[in-house]
C-alpha positions in Angstrom: 16.4 -0.4 7.3 17.8 0.6 3.2 15.6 2.8 1.0 15.5 -0.3 -1.2 13.8 -2.4 1.6 11.8 -0.7 2.8 10.2 0.7 -0.5 10.5 -3.9 -0.6 7.8 -3.5 2.4 5.8 -0.6 0.4 5.9 -3.1 -2.6 5.3 -6.3 -0.3 2.0 -4.4 1.7 0.7 -3.1 -1.6 0.5 -6.7 -3.5 -0.3 -8.0 -0.4 -3.9 -6.0 0.1 -4.4 -5.8 -3.7 -4.7 -9.4 -3.9 -7.4 -10.1 -1.6 -10.9 -10.3 -2.7 -12.9 -7.5 -2.7 -10.4 -4.5 -2.6 -11.0 -2.8 -6.3 -7.2 -0.6 -5.5 -5.4 1.9 -3.3 -6.4 5.5 -2.3 -3.3 7.3 -2.3 -2.2 10.2 -0.3 -2.4 13.9 -1.3 1.3 14.1 -1.2 1.8 10.6 -3.6 -1.6 12.2 -5.9 0.4 15.0 -6.3 3.9 13.5 -6.8 2.1 11.4 -9.5 0.4 14.4 -11.1 4.4 16.5 -10.9 5.7 13.2 -12.8 3.1 13.2 -15.5 4.0 16.8 -16.1 7.7 15.9 -16.3 6.8 13.1 -18.4 4.8 15.0 -20.6 7.5 17.6 -21.7 10.0 13.7 -22.6 12.0 14.5 -19.5 11.9 11.3 -18.7 9.8 8.4 -18.2 8.6 8.6 -14.4 7.0 6.2 -12.7 3.7 6.3 -9.8 5.3 6.1 -6.3 6.1 3.2 -5.3 3.3 1.5 -3.0 0.4 4.2 -3.0 -1.7 3.8 -0.9 0.5 2.1 1.8 2.0 4.5 4.3 5.0 2.6 6.4 7.2 3.9 9.2 9.4 2.4 11.7 9.6 2.8 15.3 12.6 3.7 17.6 12.1 -0.1 18.9 11.9 -1.7 15.6 8.0 -2.3 15.6 6.5 -1.7 11.9 3.6 1.3 11.7 1.9 0.7 8.3 -1.6 2.0 6.8 -2.9 1.1 4.2 -5.8 3.1 2.6 -8.0 0.8 0.6 -11.2 1.6 -1.8 -13.4 -1.5 -1.9 -16.1 -3.0 -3.9 -19.3 -2.5 -2.5 -20.5 -6.7 -2.7 -18.7 -7.5 -0.4 -18.6 -6.7 3.5 -16.4 -3.9 4.9 -15.3 -5.2 7.9 -14.1 -8.4 6.2 -12.2 -7.1 3.4 -10.3 -5.0 5.9 -9.3 -7.9 8.7 -8.3 -9.6 5.5 -6.4 -6.9 4.3 -5.0 -6.6 7.8 -3.5 -10.5 8.0 -2.5 -10.9 4.8 -0.5 -7.4 4.5 1.0 -8.5 7.9 2.0 -12.0 7.0 4.0 -10.5 3.7 5.9 -8.0 5.2 6.7 -10.1 8.0 8.0 -12.6 5.6 9.7 -9.3 3.5 11.4 -8.3 6.9 12.8 -12.0 7.8 14.0 -12.3 3.7 15.7 -8.8 4.1 17.5 -9.8 7.2 15.5 -7.2 9.5 17.0 -7.3 13.1 14.8 -8.4 15.7 11.9 -7.7 17.3 9.9 -8.5 13.4 6.9 -7.0 14.8 3.9 -5.2 12.2 1.3 -3.3 13.2 -1.4 -2.5 10.0 -3.9 -0.6 9.9 -6.8 -0.5 6.7 -8.6 2.9 6.7 -11.4 2.1 3.9 -11.2 5.6 2.0 -14.5 4.5 -0.1 -16.6 1.5 -1.4 -17.7 1.0 -4.8 -19.1 -0.7 -7.6 -16.3 -2.3 -9.6 -17.5 -1.6 -13.2 -17.3 2.1 -11.9 -13.2 1.9 -11.0 -12.9 0.7 -14.7 -14.5 4.3 -15.8 -12.8 6.2 -13.3 
C-alpha cells in the first residue's frame, strides 16, 4: 500500500474508534506526542502550519503475509463498562478498516487484527479541562 492508503487506514480506524459510545479520546504514543510537541514549536516560530499526526492513538502494521495489525489506544468514559466499549471498538474498527481496504483495492487476503488498549478511564468533564 502507498503512504496515502496507509494514512487512510489510520484515519478510518481513528474515526471508527472515536465513534464508539464511551470512547472519550485516543491516547497517542510517545513518538506521536513528541511529534506534536515539535510541530507546535515549528508553528510558534511561524515556519508553517503543522498538524497533529494522522491517526494519533492508532498503530498500524502490515505483516509479510498481508495481515493488518492495528492497535487502538483509548481513553474511556468511566461511566461505561470497559469490556463492552473495548469489544465495540474492536468490532467497529475492524469493519471500517475492512471497508477501507476494499475501497483501496488491497490485495487479498484482507485480514485485519485489532487490539484495543485502554490506557485510562476518566469522567467526561475531566477531558474538557485536560
